[in-house]
C-alpha positions as CSV (number, residue, x, y, z in Angstrom):
1,M,45.8,112.9,57.1
2,K,42.3,111.6,56.8
3,E,42.5,111.8,52.9
4,K,45.7,109.7,53.0
5,R,44.1,107.0,55.1
6,L,41.1,106.9,52.8
7,L,43.3,106.7,49.7
8,S,45.4,104.0,51.3
9,L,42.3,102.0,52.2
10,L,40.8,102.4,48.7
11,L,44.1,101.2,47.1
12,T,44.2,98.2,49.4
13,V,40.6,97.2,48.5
14,M,41.2,97.6,44.8
15,L,44.4,95.4,44.9
16,T,42.6,92.7,46.9
17,I,39.7,92.6,44.5
18,A,42.2,92.4,41.5
19,A,44.1,89.6,43.2
20,F,40.9,87.5,43.8
21,A,39.6,88.1,40.2
22,Q,42.6,86.6,38.5
23,N,42.3,83.2,36.9
24,Q,44.5,80.3,37.9
25,T,45.5,77.3,35.8
26,F,43.9,74.1,37.1
27,T,44.9,70.7,35.9
28,G,43.2,67.3,36.3
29,R,42.5,63.9,34.8
30,V,39.2,62.4,33.7
31,V,38.7,58.7,33.9
32,D,35.9,56.2,33.6
33,P,34.9,53.9,36.5
34,S,37.5,51.3,35.5
35,G,40.3,53.9,35.7
36,E,40.8,54.2,31.9
37,P,41.4,57.7,30.6
38,V,38.5,59.4,28.8
39,I,40.0,60.9,25.6
40,G,38.2,64.0,24.2
41,A,36.0,64.8,27.2
42,T,34.9,68.5,27.3
43,I,35.5,70.6,30.4
44,V,33.5,73.9,30.4
45,Q,33.6,76.6,33.0
46,K,29.9,76.9,33.9
47,G,28.2,80.0,32.5
48,T,31.1,80.9,30.2
49,S,32.7,79.8,26.9
50,N,35.9,78.9,28.6
51,T,36.6,75.2,27.6
52,A,39.3,72.5,27.6
53,V,39.5,69.0,26.1
54,T,41.2,66.0,27.6
55,D,44.2,64.6,25.8
56,Y,45.2,61.0,25.1
57,D,45.9,60.3,28.8
58,G,42.7,62.0,30.0
59,N,44.6,65.1,31.3
60,F,43.4,68.6,30.9
61,S,44.4,72.2,31.9
62,I,41.9,75.1,32.2
63,N,42.3,78.7,33.3
64,A,39.5,79.7,35.7
65,P,38.9,81.6,38.9
66,A,39.3,79.6,42.2
67,G,36.1,77.8,43.1
68,A,34.6,78.0,39.6
69,E,32.2,75.3,38.7
70,L,33.4,73.0,35.8
71,E,31.1,70.8,33.8
72,I,32.5,67.6,32.3
73,T,30.7,66.0,29.4
74,Y,31.4,63.1,27.0
75,V,29.1,61.1,24.7
76,G,27.6,58.1,26.6
77,Y,28.5,59.5,30.0
78,G,26.5,61.6,32.3
79,K,27.3,65.3,32.8
80,Q,29.2,66.0,36.0
81,T,29.8,69.3,37.8
82,V,32.9,69.8,40.1
83,L,34.6,72.8,41.7
84,A,37.9,73.9,40.2
85,G,40.8,72.7,42.5
86,E,44.4,71.6,42.4
87,N,45.2,68.2,40.7
88,M,41.6,67.1,40.1
89,H,40.8,63.4,39.6
90,I,37.4,63.1,38.0
91,I,35.6,59.8,37.5
92,I,32.6,60.1,35.2
93,T,30.0,57.4,35.0
94,E,28.3,55.9,32.0
95,D,24.7,56.7,31.1
96,S,23.3,53.9,29.1
97,E,20.0,55.7,28.5
98,L,21.9,58.4,26.5
99,L,23.3,55.7,24.2
100,N,19.9,54.2,23.5
101,E,18.5,57.5,22.3
102,V,21.1,58.3,19.6
103,V,21.3,57.0,16.0
104,V,24.6,57.4,14.2
105,I,24.0,58.3,10.5
106,G,26.5,58.7,7.7
107,Y,26.8,62.4,8.0
108,G,26.0,63.2,11.6
109,V,24.1,62.1,14.7
110,Q,20.3,62.4,15.4
111,K,18.0,61.5,18.2
112,K,16.1,58.2,17.5
113,S,12.8,60.0,17.8
114,V,13.7,62.5,15.0
115,V,14.8,60.0,12.3
116,T,12.3,59.7,9.5
117,A,14.2,57.4,7.2
118,S,14.4,53.6,7.5
119,I,17.1,52.2,9.7
120,A,19.0,49.0,9.1
121,K,21.0,47.4,11.9
122,V,23.9,45.0,11.4
123,S,25.2,43.6,14.7
124,A,28.5,41.9,15.6
125,E,26.7,38.6,15.8
126,D,25.6,39.0,12.2
127,L,29.2,39.4,11.1
128,A,30.6,36.6,13.3
129,G,32.1,33.8,11.4
130,K,32.6,35.8,8.2
131,T,36.2,35.8,7.0
132,R,36.4,39.0,5.1
133,L,39.5,41.2,4.9
134,R,37.6,44.5,4.4
135,A,34.6,45.9,6.4
136,E,32.6,46.7,3.3
137,D,32.9,43.2,2.0
138,A,31.5,41.9,5.3
139,L,28.5,44.2,5.0
140,K,27.5,43.1,1.5
141,G,24.0,41.6,1.5
142,M,23.4,42.2,5.2
143,A,20.9,45.1,4.9
144,A,18.0,45.2,2.4
145,G,18.2,48.1,-0.1
146,V,21.9,48.9,0.8
147,N,24.4,48.6,-2.0
148,V,28.0,48.2,-0.9
149,I,30.6,48.9,-3.6
150,S,34.3,48.3,-3.2
151,S,36.6,50.4,-5.2
C-alpha cells in the first residue's frame, strides 16, 4: 500500500515537471515610439539560440517557456529585455549614440574607431538641387579620389 502511494506521488511529480517544462508559442509586435512597425528586429530567448525575427508588420512568434526572458535588438535601437507573455506589444527606443559609432562600408559595417582607410561623406544637402536620374550620376565628382562609372 505504501509503495503504491509512493509510486503515485512520484508519477504526479514527474508529470507536473513535464507540464511546466514545455514551451509555449508567444506572439507579439515590435514598434518604434511613433507606433511604426520595426521590420527585421531580432527576438532572442536569453541564454539560448532560440530566435525569431519580426515580419513586415512588426509581428513575431517564438516558442519559449512561460516567463522566459526575451531580448529585442535592432540596429539603431537600444536592447530591450521583456518577459514572455501573451500578445506582447513592445516599444523599442532609438539609441542615437549607437548610430554615431558605426560606419557603413561597401562590403560590411565597422566601428568608426576601427576604420583605417579614408572616409568620404556625401550628405543629402550636397545632393540637393541636382537633377539626376540615377544615384551614381549624382555622386560623380562629390568625393575626392572616388571614380563613379555608369555602365
